[in-house]
N, C-alpha and C positions, 0 to 999 in steps of 0.2 A: 504494500500500500504506500504510494507516494505521500509524503507529509510535508506541509509547510508549517514551520515551528518558530514563530517570532517570540521566543522567551529566552530563558537562560539554559535551555536544554534539560530542565527538570522534568517537564512533561514527557520529553523523549526518553529520559531515563526510566520513567514509569512504564512507557511503552516497551522498553527493552525487557523489563521484568514481566510484563504481560506476555510478550512474545515468547520468552524462555519458558514461562510457566505453562502456557497453552501447548506449545510444541512438545515439551517434555511429558505432558499428560497423555499425548496421542489420542485425545478425545475427538479431534476433527480429522476429516479425511484429506485435509490439505494443510500446508504449513502457513503459519501466520508470519508476515514479514513487513516491517516498517522501514521506510527509507526517507531520510531527511533531505529535503530539496533546497529550501532557502529560509532565511531568517532576517528580521530587521531589528537592529539594536543601535541606539545612538551612543551609549556609554562604552568607551574603549575597554575598560576593565571587564565589563559584562560580556563584551565580544570574546575576550579571552576565556571567560568561564564557559561560553557556549562551545568553543573549540575543545576545552578540557573535558567537558561532560560528554560531548559526542565521542571523544576517544574512549571514555569509560564505557559508553554504550557499545562501542566496537568490540571490547573485550567480552561482552555478554552475547552479542548477536553475530560476531565475526564479520560485520559490515563496517569497514574502516574508512569509508568515503566521508569526506567533509562537505557540509552544505555550503552554498553561497551565503555569506553573511553581509547584508547591506546595512546602510546607516538609517537615517531618518525616514520613517514610513511616509511622511508627507512629501518626500522628494520623488515619489512615484509619479508626480505631476510637475509641470514647469513651475518655477518658484513664484511666478506672478499669477497663479491660478486663483488665489483667494486672498481676501483681506483678513489677516489674523485679528484685527481689532473689531471686526464686525460681529453682530450678534449670532447666536447659534444657528437659527434657521437660514439667515442670509449666507453664513459660511457654508452650511451644508448644501445649499443650492448652488453656490459657486463651485464647490468641489465636485458635485454631481455632474456639472456641465463641463468640467475640465477634461482635457485629453490626457491619457495615460502615456507615460514614457514607455518605450520598449526595452530599454536597458537602464541599469543603475550600477554605480561603482560597487564592486565586491571586494571586501577586505580579505576574503579567503584566497582569491585568485589574483588580486591586485590588478584588475582591469574591469571594464564594463561587461557585466553579464546580463543575459536577457531575463526580464521579469514579466514580459507580456508579449503576445504575438506568437507567430509560428515557431520561433526558435526556443521559446520558453516552455518548460515542462509543466504540464497540468498537475494539479494535486487533488487528492481526495479528501483530505482533512487538514484543517488549520487549528492549532491550539495557541491561543494568545493570552498573555498576561498584560493587557493594556494598562497604562498608567492610572493609578487610582487616587492621587492626592486630592483631586477636585471632588471626590465622592467619599472620602474617608473621614471619619470623625477625628482622626489624628492629623489630618491635612488641612488644606485651606477651605474646603467645602464650598467651592464656587459652583459646583454642579456643571450643567451643560454649558454655562457661560464661561467656564474656566478655559485655560489654554490647552488642556489635554483633550478637549472635545473634538478638536480638529483631527486628532489621531483616530478617534472612533469614526469620524466622517470619512477619512482616507481608507481605513480598514474596510468599511462598508462598500465604498466605491470600488475598491480593488476586487473584492470577492463577488460583488454583483456583476462586474465585468467578466470575471473568470467563471462565474457560476460554480463556485466551489461547492461540492455536495454537502459537506458538514463543517461547521465552525464550532469551536468551544472557546468561550471567553470567560476567563477568571478575573474577578475583581472584588472590590470592597462590598460588604453586605448592603450598603446604602446606595449602590449604583442606581442611577436614574433609569428605570425600566421603560418609562415613557420615551426617553431619548432613544433607547435601543429599538423600541417598536417603530418610532419615526424613521430611523435609518435603515432598518433591515426587513421590516415586515412585508414589503412589496414582494420580495423573493423568498423569504425564509419564514418557516414556522419556528416559534420560540418556546423552549421549555426552560424552567429555572430550578436548579438544585441549590438549596440552602445547606451548605456544607460546614461541618465543624470537625476538627481532629478527633473529638470524642466519638464521633460516628465510626471511626476506624480503630477505636480502642484507646486513643491517645487523650484520655480525659484530663491528663496532667498538664496540658498546654492549651492556651487559647489562640486560635487563628480562624475566626469565623470568616467565611468567604462565600461568594455566590459563583456558581458555575452555570453559565448559560449554554444550552445546546441548541444550535441553530441548524436546521436542516432544509435543504433546497426543496421547495414545494413541488416543483415539476418532476423531480427524479428520485426523491428519497421517501420511503414508506416507513411509518412508525409501527413497529410490531407490538409494542406494549408501552404504557406510560412510564417513562424513565424515572419520574419523581416517585411513583409507587415502588418501582423496582429498587431504586436507591434506598428507600426506607427499609425494605425487606432485607437487603444486604447489610445495611448498617445495624439493624436490630440483631441480626445473627452474630455479627462481629462483636457488638457490645455485650452480648450474652456470655462471651468467652474472655474478653480482654477489657481492662479498665485501669489505666496507669494513674500514678500519682507523681507530683513533682520530684520526689526523692528517687524515683525510678530512673531519672535521666542523669543522675550523678554517677557516671560510668567510667570516668577517666582514671588513669593511673596516678600514683603518688607523684611521680615526676611531672606529669602534666599539671596537676594542681599546684605544685611548687612553682612551676614556670609561670602560671597565670598569676599567682600571688606576687611573685617577684616583679612581673611586668607592672602590676598595679602599684606596688611600692615604689618602683622607679619612676613611674608617671606622676605619682602624687608627692614624691619627695619625702616619703615616710619610711621608717625602718620596717624590716620584715622579721618576724619571730616565728619559727616553726615550733608549735607547741607540742606536736607529736608527729609521727610519720604520716598520719592521715588528717590531722587537724591543723591547717595552715591559715594564718590570718595576717593582715596588715593592720597595724594599730598605732595610735598616737597616745603615748602614756600621759602626756600633759593634759590633753584635751578630753581624754576618755572619761574621767570621773565627772567633769562638768556636764557632758552630754548624757552620761548615764543617769544622772539625777533628773535631767530634763525628761528622759524617756520613761521614767517610772510612772508618771501621771499622764502620759500621752494617750489620746483617744484610741490609738491602735493597740497599745499595751492593755488598756482596760477592757477593750472589746474582746480580745483573744486570750486574756489571762495568762500572759507569757511569764516564763520564769526569769530570774535575774540575769542569767547569761544571755538569753534571747533579747531581753530589753537592752542590755548593754550593746549587743550587736546592732540592733535597730538604731540606737542612738549614734553609734559610730558611723554607720552607713548614711544616716540622715545628715550628719555633719559633712560627710564627703560630698554628697550630691545635692545639698540644700533641699530639705525635706519636701518642699512644694513640687519638686520634679520627680519624686519617687513614685513608682507604681508597685503596689503591694499585691501579692498573690493570695493572701489570706482571705480576702473578701469573696473570692469565687473559687478558691481551692485549686488553682492551676497557674502555671507560669504566664506572665503577661505576654501579649503578642510581641514578637521580635520585629524591630523596625530598622531601617537603614541608619537612623540616628540614635539607636540604642547604645548605651555605654556598657556598663558591667552588670552582671546579674549575680546576686549574693544569696547563698543559702544560710539563713540565720542559725538554724539548729546545728548544722554541721560546721558553721563558720568557714565556708569555702566559697571561692569565686567560681562560677560556672566557666568551664573551659570551652574552646571551640567544639570539641568532641561532644560535650554535654548538650550544647545548644543544637547541634545538627542531629543528635540522637532524638531530641525533643521534636524535631521536625520530620522524624520518620526515616531519615537517611540511613543507609547500611554502614554504620561506623563502629559497630561492635561485632565480635565473632558470632554471637547468637543471631543477630539480624542478617548479616551477609550470608551466613550458612543457610538460614531459613529461606532467604530469597534465591539462593543459588547463584549469587553474583559476587564480584570482587568488592573489597572495601573501598569506600570513597575516601580519598586522602583528606585529612582534617587538621594537620599540624599548623598551617599558616593562619594566624589570627585574623589578618585583614581579609583573606580569602573567605574564611568561615563567616565573618561578619557580613560580607557582601552576599553570600549565599543566604544567610539567615534573614537578612532584611528584605531581599528582593524575591525570595523564592516562594513557590507553591509549597504547601505541606505535602511532602512526598507521598504519603499514604493517601491523603485526600485526592490529590491529582490523579493518582493511579486508579483508584476506585471510580472516580467520576468519569474518567475516560473509558474504563472497562464497561460501565453501565451504558454510556453513550454508544459505544461500538456494538454492544450486544443486542440492543433493542431497536436498531434501525437497519434497513437494507435498501439497496437501490432497486428501482423498478425492474431493471434488467435481470435481477437475480430471483424474480418471482417464479 
């Protein structure tokens, strides 16, 4: 199945797991195969992540080809095609009337590669994590009048022209569905999956998202309602698995020490290893003053914490200026990881979460148990900056995999009737 994948390669990683699992089961009379064709990504660092993750997929599927990776999605049209300062409907109309370029610069091949027309390859599926700041409660919340709306307009224009059979769009739960209907409903029927990691057993981490399944009206048939099927799959998984935040503290002593050392160095504070497994950065002069302040804090009173936990809260509050802290206690799971997230601290264990811990919380195969169960190689996790980029920009790996599996299982083309 040809695939257009404008994300960080995380959805494609999920497809690699789907491909390996189905083919290994020998339940079908044919082999499942995904091939990545092209992607759009403006961030240079994220383009490198796409290349790295496609290589990881190659170790699973034995397909070592690299997709074309283009830049800004709005550059599929001439630069003067629309006025970025105009309102949403005016901008959408301008983009809809614009001509598509036939080629765009490709960072993989270092030349102009075809994106439209006879020389360009058709695709069957597009999985897109379009920018969400304008629709996120943690973002600017400008909605369809924000600057990212033109990316949705460009995406709709491109696939309406291509008549791509299936689109999957991942975004914030407050995505404007009226905007989506306005842009896509002429050609596509739209289904909406409200997805949380808890549905895949990851109750210990928060990352609520919406997955839209758009299928081409003229050529794709719905076998069953994917929303109902997703609920059945989720109910089954949740009956077997339910994680807690502590389950994600999976790193080695050396990794915890390295994370604590980096925090100490960044903050200009001394590091004291209390034991082989209990490492913390502390300020002996300020600690007592902020410990006293924490004793009567609303958070401490609400959760009836012990003295050590109160001291840890006080210390971390001092580091990050309490108004910027996000507590997991109020909903029992780790806060949503974002691109601007700093450090995450486990008060009971007095440990900083490492890159491995955070990627484990996002469902990636970073521990022996997970990569053996998936039958895939480990995802490298030692680089802090790389792990932060993945954690802030990525889909939840398990959520993306299950959402795609449901979408692919409950639709078929009319030709396959």
